[in-house]
N, C-alpha and C positions, 0 to 999 in steps of 0.2 A: 514538432513532435506529433506522431500519429496517435490515434486513440487505442490501437492494439499494438503492443510492443513486442511480445514474444510468446511463442508457443513451443512446447516440446511434448512428444508423445512416444510411448513405447508400447505398441499394440499387444505384444506378447505378454505384457504384464497387466493387461486390463482386467478390471473387475466386472462381474456380471451378477446382479445389476451394478451399474456404475453410480457410486455416490461420491459427490465432490464436496469439498469444503471451500468456502469463499470468505475472504476478509480484505480489508483495505488498510492503507497506511497514508499518513500525511493530512488527515482531516483537520488537525489542530494547528497547522503550520501557517506562517505568514507569507510563504512563498513556495512556488513550485506546484506541480500537478498533484492530484490525489490519485493513488495507484491501487488497483485491486488485483488479487490473484485468485485463480480457481485451480485447485489441486485435487487429484485422485491419488490416494496412497496405495502401495502394493498390498495385496492380500497374502496372508500366510506369514508366519514368523513374527517375532517381537520387534517393534519399532525401536530405534535408538532413543535414549532418554532426551536427546537434544531436539527431537521433533515435538515441540511444545509451544506454548505461548511465546511469541517473539520478545515480549517485554521482560521475560524471565532470563533472557540470554544477553551476554555481552555482544559487542559488535563482532568480535572474532568468532564467537560461538555461532552467531547467526550466519556468518559467511560459511562456516563449516557445515552447518545444518542445511543451508540452501544448496550447497554443492551436492550433498547427499540426496536431497529431494530431486534435483534435476537429473541425477544419475539413475535413481530407482523408481520414481513415481511414474505410473502409466500416463498421466496427463499433468502438465503444468501450463497454464495460460495466464497471460497478464494483459490487463487493459487499463486505460487511464481516462481521466477527465482533465482538460487543460485549465489553466488559470482563467481564460476567457469564459469557459463553460461554468467554472465555479462562480464567477462574478454574475453571469447571466441567470443561473439556476438557483443558487445558494449551495452551501457546502453539503447539506444532506442529499439534495437531489443529484448533485454532481458525484457524490460518493456512490449512490445507487446506480448512476449511469456507468461509472467505471466498473462496478461489479457486473452489471449486465453485459458490458463489452467483454469482460474476461470470460464469462460463461459462454457467450456466443462465439468467442474465438477458440474454444476448446475443439480440438480435432475429433473428439468423440463426444456427442451430446450426452451429458449425464442423465440418468434416469431420475435423479433426485439431487438437490443441492441443499446443504446446510450453511446458512449465512450468519455470520457473527452480527449480533445486535438485534434491535427490535423491529427492523424494517426489511421488507422484501421488495426488490425492484419490480416494476411492472413490465409486462411483455416478455417474460422469460420463456425459453423454448422447452422448459421442463418444470415439474413440480419443485417447490422450494419451501423451506422452513426457516424462520428467523429464530436464532438461538442467542439469548442474552448471555454474555460472558462465554460465548461458544469457544473462543480461543483458549480458554482455560479448561473447558469440559471435553472437547473433542480434538484428538491429535490432527485430524485432517483439516480442521479450521485453524489450529495452531500452525500447521505447515503452510497454509495459505498466508497467514500473518507474517511468517518468516520470509516467504518469497516476495510479498508485496513490500515489506520493509527494506529488504536488501536491494531489490530492484530500484526502489525510490531513492535510497541512499546513493546508489551509483549514479542516478540521474542528477542528483544534487551536486555530486563531485564534478560531473561534467559542466553543470551550470557555474560552478565556482571558477572554472577556467575562463568563462566568458565575463563573469562579474566578481573578480577576486576581492573587491573592496568590502563585500558583505560577509565573507567567511562561510559560505554555504557548505564547504567541505567539512567544517567543524560542527556546525549546529543543524545542518540539513534543513534549514528554513524555519526552525522553531523560534519562539520568541525569547531567546536568551538576551541577557543585557548587552552583550557584544553586538548582537544583531540589531537590537533597538537603537543603539548608539550609531551604528553604521547607517541605518535608515535616516536618522535625524541629520547626520552629516552629509549623506550623499543623495537623499531622496529615494524614490522608488525606481526599481528597474522593471523591465517588461515582465519579469517572472514573479513580481510581488502581487499579492492579492489586495487591491486597494481598499475594499470594504473591511478586511481584517486589520489593515494598518491604519485606517483613518483615525480611530480613537487613540491608538498608540502614539501617533505623532503629536497629539495634543498634550501628552503627559510628559512633564519635565522629568529628566533623569536626575536622581539625587547625587550630590557630590560624594565621591568616595565609593560609589557602588562599583563592583566588578574589579 
């Protein structure tokens, strides 16, 4: 999988100045890449209520919202950091790397970006501001959280076809009991994060769980 996975642009809908929202998905998972999105929302008119923090939406609502964003947003760009990069850098630095890649892959360089969380990646091509709980406070960061989450979920469904024994299509790589038991039974696949899993594998699963 490449570091930059998708971009979309509608220049006729661009904002001036261009302000983008950035967020990531998959930071707390046991498997799969961490994915970040950079989104510029259209100006003028009221945004749909479903353009909000992805955590407040069901999977079906996120899919609908993501489709709307891709149709209407002037810029949508997605980047990732691989499992190997997560292992080499640690999850925080890998998340920042995915964010930087998403910003750099934007077909229009934003004049400013608002990034969810307390950290800003180094080496960005534009000014940036870290916003704690930004996905709840700013629709453009919420939109980025939706795109990153949906894009990553689709990747995990693809990985499920390669490694069906782990159930990636259901839990998307998070540490559910089913996922833990699958790791204990089958060991790790190349898309697992060894550091994340090493302590988990030492924990016995209680009888009757799940």
